[in-house]
C-alpha positions in Angstrom: -2.4 16.8 92.8 -5.2 15.9 95.2 -3.5 12.6 95.9 -0.2 14.2 96.8 -2.1 16.6 98.9 -3.8 13.9 100.8 -0.5 12.1 101.4 1.2 15.5 102.6 -1.9 15.9 105.0 -1.3 12.4 106.3 2.5 11.7 106.2 5.5 14.0 106.6 8.1 14.3 104.0 10.6 11.9 105.7 7.6 9.2 106.0 6.7 9.4 102.2 10.3 9.0 101.3 10.5 5.8 103.6 7.2 4.4 102.1 8.7 4.7 98.6 12.0 3.2 99.5 10.2 0.3 101.1 8.0 -0.1 97.9 11.2 -0.4 96.0 12.9 -2.9 98.2 9.6 -5.0 98.0 9.7 -4.9 94.3 13.5 -5.7 94.2 12.9 -8.7 96.5 10.0 -10.1 94.3 12.2 -9.6 91.3 15.2 -11.5 92.9 12.9 -14.2 94.2 11.6 -14.8 90.7 15.0 -14.9 89.3 16.0 -17.3 91.9 13.2 -19.7 91.1 14.0 -19.5 87.4 17.5 -20.3 88.3 16.4 -23.4 90.5 14.2 -24.6 87.8 17.1 -24.4 85.3 19.4 -26.1 87.7 16.9 -28.9 88.2 16.6 -29.3 84.5 20.3 -29.3 84.2 20.7 -32.0 86.8 18.0 -34.1 85.2 19.8 -33.9 81.9 23.3 -34.6 83.5 21.7 -37.5 85.3 20.1 -38.8 82.0 23.4 -38.4 80.3 25.3 -40.2 83.0 22.9 -43.0 83.1 23.2 -43.3 79.3 26.9 -43.0 79.1 27.1 -45.7 82.3 24.6 -48.2 80.4 26.8 -47.9 77.1 30.1 -48.2 79.0 28.8 -51.5 80.8 27.6 -52.8 77.5 31.0 -52.1 76.0 32.9 -53.7 79.0 30.6 -56.7 78.8 31.7 -57.0 75.2 35.4 -56.8 76.0 34.9 -59.6 78.7 33.5 -61.9 76.1 29.9 -61.9 77.2 27.6 -62.9 74.7 25.0 -60.2 73.7 22.0 -60.4 71.5 22.9 -59.6 68.1 20.8 -58.7 65.0 20.6 -61.4 62.3 23.3 -61.1 59.4 21.9 -60.0 56.1 23.3 -61.1 52.7 23.6 -58.1 51.1 27.5 -58.0 51.4 29.2 -55.8 49.0 31.6 -56.6 46.1 34.7 -55.8 48.2 33.7 -58.6 50.6 33.0 -61.0 47.7 36.7 -60.3 46.3 38.1 -60.7 49.6 36.5 -64.2 50.2 37.9 -65.1 46.7 41.3 -64.0 47.6 41.1 -66.0 51.0 40.1 -69.1 49.2 42.8 -68.5 46.7 45.3 -68.1 49.5 43.8 -70.6 51.9 44.8 -68.1 54.8 42.9 -65.5 56.8 45.5 -64.4 59.6 46.6 -61.2 57.6 44.5 -58.2 57.2 46.0 -55.0 55.7 44.1 -51.7 55.5 43.0 -50.3 52.1 45.9 -48.3 50.4 43.5 -45.6 49.6 44.8 -42.3 50.9 42.5 -39.9 52.7 43.8 -36.7 50.7 42.6 -38.1 47.2 40.8 -41.0 45.8 41.0 -41.5 41.9 38.8 -44.1 39.8 39.8 -45.2 36.4 36.9 -46.0 34.1 36.4 -46.4 30.4 34.7 -43.5 28.4 32.7 -43.8 25.1 35.8 -43.4 23.2 37.4 -46.6 24.6 40.0 -44.5 26.8 40.6 -45.4 30.2 40.0 -42.0 32.2 40.9 -41.1 35.8 38.0 -39.3 37.7 38.4 -37.7 41.1 34.8 -38.2 42.5 33.4 -35.8 45.4 31.7 -37.4 48.3 28.4 -36.3 46.9 29.2 -37.8 43.5 30.0 -41.0 45.4 26.8 -41.3 47.3 24.7 -40.2 44.3 26.2 -43.3 42.3 26.2 -45.5 45.1 23.9 -48.5 45.3 20.5 -48.3 46.9 21.7 -50.2 50.0 24.6 -47.7 50.5 22.2 -44.8 49.9 19.7 -46.3 52.6 22.4 -46.8 55.3 23.9 -43.1 54.5 20.2 -41.7 55.0 19.6 -43.6 58.2 22.7 -43.0 60.0 22.6 -39.2 58.8 19.4 -39.0 60.6 20.5 -40.6 63.5 23.3 -38.2 63.9 21.0 -35.0 63.3 18.5 -36.3 65.9 21.0 -35.2 68.4 20.3 -31.4 69.0 22.9 -28.8 67.8 24.6 -31.4 65.4 25.1 -29.6 62.1 26.6 -31.2 58.9 28.6 -29.8 55.9 29.6 -31.5 53.0 33.1 -31.0 51.6 34.7 -32.4 48.5 35.9 -35.5 50.2 33.5 -36.0 53.2 30.6 -34.8 55.1 31.3 -33.4 58.6 29.1 -33.2 61.7 29.8 -30.8 64.3 28.4 -29.6 67.7 29.4 -26.0 67.6 33.0 -25.9 66.6 33.8 -29.5 67.4 33.9 -32.1 65.0 31.9 -35.1 66.4 31.6 -37.5 63.2 32.3 -37.7 59.5 31.2 -39.8 56.7 33.7 -40.9 53.8 33.6 -43.3 51.0 36.3 -46.0 50.6 35.9 -47.6 47.2 32.1 -48.8 47.4 32.0 -48.7 51.1 30.5 -46.1 53.5 32.6 -45.4 56.4 31.7 -43.7 59.7 34.6 -41.7 61.3 34.2 -40.8 65.0 36.0 -38.4 67.2 37.3 -40.7 69.5 40.2 -43.3 70.0 39.7 -46.6 68.3 41.6 -48.3 71.0 38.5 -47.9 73.3 36.7 -50.4 71.3 39.7 -53.2 71.0 38.3 -56.5 71.6 34.8 -55.8 71.1 32.1 -56.5 68.1 32.8 -53.0 66.8 35.7 -53.7 64.3 37.0 -50.1 64.0 40.1 -48.9 62.3 42.6 -46.4 63.8 43.0 -43.7 60.9 45.3 -41.8 63.2 48.3 -43.9 62.1 48.0 -42.4 58.6 47.5 -38.7 59.8 48.0 -37.5 63.5 45.8 -34.5 62.5 42.7 -36.5 61.9 40.1 -35.3 64.3 37.7 -38.4 63.6 40.4 -41.3 63.6 38.0 -43.9 64.6 36.7 -45.5 61.5 33.8 -48.2 60.9 33.2 -49.6 57.8 29.3 -50.0 57.2 28.7 -52.9 55.0 25.4 -54.4 56.2 22.1 -53.9 58.1 23.7 -55.3 61.2 26.8 -53.1 60.8 24.4 -50.2 60.4 23.0 -50.8 63.8 26.4 -51.2 65.3 27.3 -47.8 63.8 24.3 -46.3 65.7 25.5 -47.8 68.8 29.0 -46.3 68.2 27.4 -42.8 67.4 25.5 -43.1 70.9 28.5 -44.0 72.7 30.8 -41.3 71.4 28.2 -38.5 71.7 27.3 -39.3 75.0 30.8 -37.9 75.7 29.7 -34.6 74.1 26.8 -34.2 76.6 24.1 -34.2 74.3 20.8 -36.6 74.3 18.9 -37.4 71.4 15.6 -35.8 70.5 13.0 -38.2 70.5 10.7 -35.8 68.6 13.1 -35.5 65.6 11.3 -36.0 62.3 13.2 -38.2 59.8 14.0 -37.0 56.4 14.9 -38.8 53.3 18.5 -38.0 52.4 18.7 -40.7 49.6 20.1 -38.8 46.3 18.9 -39.9 43.0 21.2 -41.4 40.5 23.0 -39.2 38.2 25.4 -40.3 35.5 29.3 -39.4 35.4 28.4 -37.1 32.4 26.0 -35.1 34.3 28.1 -34.9 37.6 31.1 -33.7 35.6 29.0 -30.8 34.2 27.8 -30.0 37.9 31.5 -30.1 38.9 31.1 -32.9 41.3 33.6 -35.1 39.3 36.9 -33.8 38.0 38.7 -35.5 35.0 42.3 -35.9 36.0 43.4 -37.3 32.8 44.1 -40.6 30.9 45.3 -43.8 32.7 48.0 -45.8 31.5 49.9 -49.4 32.3 48.1 -51.4 34.7 45.4 -48.9 35.7 44.1 -48.7 32.2 44.2 -52.5 32.0 42.2 -52.9 35.4 39.8 -50.3 33.8 39.2 -52.3 30.5 38.8 -55.4 32.5 36.0 -54.0 34.8 34.4 -52.5 31.6 34.2 -56.2 30.5 32.8 -57.2 33.8 35.8 -58.9 35.3 38.5 -58.4 37.8 42.2 -59.5 38.2 43.2 -61.2 41.6 46.7 -60.7 41.5 49.1 -63.1 43.7 51.9 -61.4 45.6 54.3 -62.8 43.0 52.5 -61.1 40.4 52.3 -57.8 42.1 56.2 -57.8 42.4 56.6 -58.9 38.8 54.3 -56.1 37.7 55.5 -53.3 40.2 57.9 -50.4 39.2 61.7 -50.5 39.4 62.0 -48.9 42.8 59.5 -51.2 44.4 61.4 -54.3 43.1 64.6 -52.8 44.3 63.3 -52.3 47.7 61.8 -55.8 47.8 65.2 -57.3 46.8 67.0 -55.4 49.4 64.7 -56.1 52.2 64.3 -59.8 51.5 67.9 -60.1 51.5 68.3 -58.3 54.9 65.5 -60.6 56.4 67.3 -63.7 55.2 70.7 -62.5 56.5 69.3 -63.4 59.9 69.9 -66.9 61.2 67.4 -69.8 60.7 65.1 -67.3 58.9 63.4 -68.9 56.0 61.1 -67.4 53.2 57.9 -68.9 51.9 55.5 -67.4 49.4 51.8 -67.6 49.5 49.1 -66.0 47.5 49.0 -62.8 49.3 52.2 -62.5 50.8 55.8 -63.8 51.5 56.2 -64.9 55.1 59.6 -65.2 56.7 59.8 -67.7 59.5 62.1 -68.3 62.4 61.9 -71.9 63.3 58.2 -72.4 63.5 57.2 -68.9 64.4 56.1 -66.3 61.8 58.5 -63.2 62.1 58.0 -61.1 59.2 55.8 -60.7 55.9 56.1 -58.7 52.9 53.0 -57.6 51.0 52.3 -55.2 48.2 49.2 -53.0 48.5 48.2 -50.6 45.7 51.7 -49.6 44.8 53.5 -49.8 48.0 55.6 -52.5 49.6 54.4 -53.2 53.1 56.5 -54.9 55.8 54.8 -56.8 58.7 56.5 -57.8 61.9 55.8 -59.8 65.1 55.8 -57.8 68.2 54.0 -55.1 69.9 53.0 -52.0 67.7 52.4 -49.9 70.8 56.0 -50.0 71.6 56.8 -47.7 68.5 54.1 -45.0 69.1 55.4 -41.4 69.1 58.6 -42.6 67.5 60.0 -42.1 63.9 58.5 -45.3 63.0 54.9 -44.6 61.7 53.7 -48.1 62.2 50.1 -49.2 61.9 48.4 -51.7 64.2 46.8 -54.7 62.3 45.5 -56.3 65.4 42.8 -53.6 65.5 41.2 -55.3 62.5 42.3 -58.7 63.2 43.2 -59.8 66.8 44.4 -63.2 65.5 47.2 -61.8 63.3 50.6 -63.0 64.2 52.4 -59.9 62.6 50.5 -56.9 63.8 53.3 -54.2 63.0 52.6 -52.8 59.5 55.1 -50.4 58.0 54.6 -49.0 54.6 57.8 -48.4 52.6 57.2 -45.6 50.0 60.8 -44.1 49.8 64.5 -45.1 50.2 64.5 -43.4 53.8 61.6 -45.7 54.8 63.5 -48.6 53.5 66.2 -47.6 55.9 63.7 -47.4 58.8 62.3 -50.7 57.9 65.7 -52.4 58.3 66.2 -50.8 61.7 62.7 -52.0 62.7 63.8 -55.5 61.7 66.8 -55.3 63.8 64.8 -53.9 66.9 62.0 -56.8 66.5 64.5 -59.7 65.7 66.8 -58.6 68.4 63.6 -58.9 70.9 63.1 -62.4 69.4 66.9 -63.1 70.1 67.7 -63.9 66.3 71.3 -63.5 65.5 72.7 -62.1 62.1 74.8 -64.1 60.0 77.1 -63.6 56.9 75.1 -64.3 53.8 76.0 -63.3 50.1 73.2 -61.2 48.6 71.1 -62.5 45.9 69.3 -60.4 43.1 65.6 -61.0 43.7 64.4 -58.3 41.1 62.4 -60.0 38.3 61.5 -58.8 34.9 58.2 -57.5 34.0 55.6 -59.9 32.6 52.1 -59.4 30.9 48.8 -60.1 32.8 47.9 -62.8 30.3 51.1 -64.4 30.7 50.8 -64.4 34.3 47.1 -65.6 34.0 48.6 -68.5 32.0 51.1 -69.3 34.8 48.3 -69.1 37.4 49.6 -66.1 39.3 46.7 -64.0 38.2 43.0 -65.2 38.7 40.0 -63.7 36.7 36.9 -63.3 38.7 33.5 -61.9 37.4 32.4 -58.7 39.0 28.6 -58.7 40.6 26.7 -56.0 38.7 24.5 -53.8 40.8 21.1 -52.7 39.9 21.0 -48.8 40.1 17.4 -47.0 40.2 17.0 -44.8 37.4 15.5 -41.4 37.8 12.6 -40.2 35.6 11.5 -37.1 33.9 14.0 -34.5 33.0 16.9 -36.5 34.4 16.1 -39.4 32.3 16.8 -37.2 29.4 20.0 -36.4 30.7 20.9 -39.8 31.4 20.0 -40.7 27.7 22.6 -38.2 26.6 25.0 -39.6 28.9 24.5 -43.1 27.8 26.0 -42.2 24.5 28.9 -40.5 25.9 29.4 -42.4 29.3 29.9 -46.0 29.7 29.1 -45.7 33.3 25.5 -44.6 32.7 22.9 -47.3 33.6 
């Protein structure tokens, strides 16, 4: 109270009020100045961050443009750990003597089923989850998976989530990348347009042709150490567009999953038993169990296909040969239809699906009812880049319309021709082997690291009930 009395004695009531207001204004100015200093500092950090991002993006884009223009870049040496799929592909190419035609795997993204022989000698159909596929993959694949997952997670705010079919990486609610397994190959899928990398060393595939709803349509198959390095570069290019920089202080973790048998994974509900296989599926499983694989020629695939595929093949072949000066010739992998000296069309069978390949520009059919795929994205040298999968009679009619359009552009005229029945009766695999229409190749067995301790006991139990346990 004495302080108040002193102030009252020195200043009037109006002067005291003015002093208080002045103090409040000064305090407010100090607070505002502090806040502005904070904003300026953050803005400087943001500008630095933006500059770093822009510099990184420009460097990556310059590198990409250099690749497109054919400028040689320093490359990593190739490794010799090519997987079994590459060995089989090489054997097919040797059998055929041709390498200009590449067709994407006929594995649907929706579900992938494996057929294996169980302990009772029955060919069982298994639906494996992504976790199960990685768990039972080779050590090389597990190492690539762990390395690439760490590279993705080294970007701040990138989070991963594993579903049944894939592992997804998101920034907030935006999907930036995903892992899937196709056969025994690890595939990196990125949220960008595959066309961006056309003509570069990055042999990506456009999976948006299968599904327009795919949020990560740019797919890259990681089959070697060099391709793992390329996959990291792809990740850097794509994530630069999401305005994030890698954390140099990120601590790498070991994401390698220890091997577990099919029996154990079924118990963990990571593998579903779909049912027993029959026919050619069973035959293939029995062959794999014996350590061999059948390489079927195009003619053998037609002979052993179902009645619907044979009927569509016969109708389509008749339709192609109804054009003037178009001739047919079978090779190991396909049947080609040539106009004069040019390849105008091909017929192939992938899985259980008849495929038509045509010369021309696939981009001309973008956004139309013709859901064609562009084979030139995988092989720029192909002369028939338009791929159309014929899975129904409606698609057969669409295929005929495609032929009319493409052949019309090539100025090939139609002629009158009596139809021929090209359907052929079914023949067994053994008889086709004797005829040289199916080749038998040995499968390279992979050594899988065995777990110890408690899990070893589970594997011992699995060995008695599961032919896949090592």
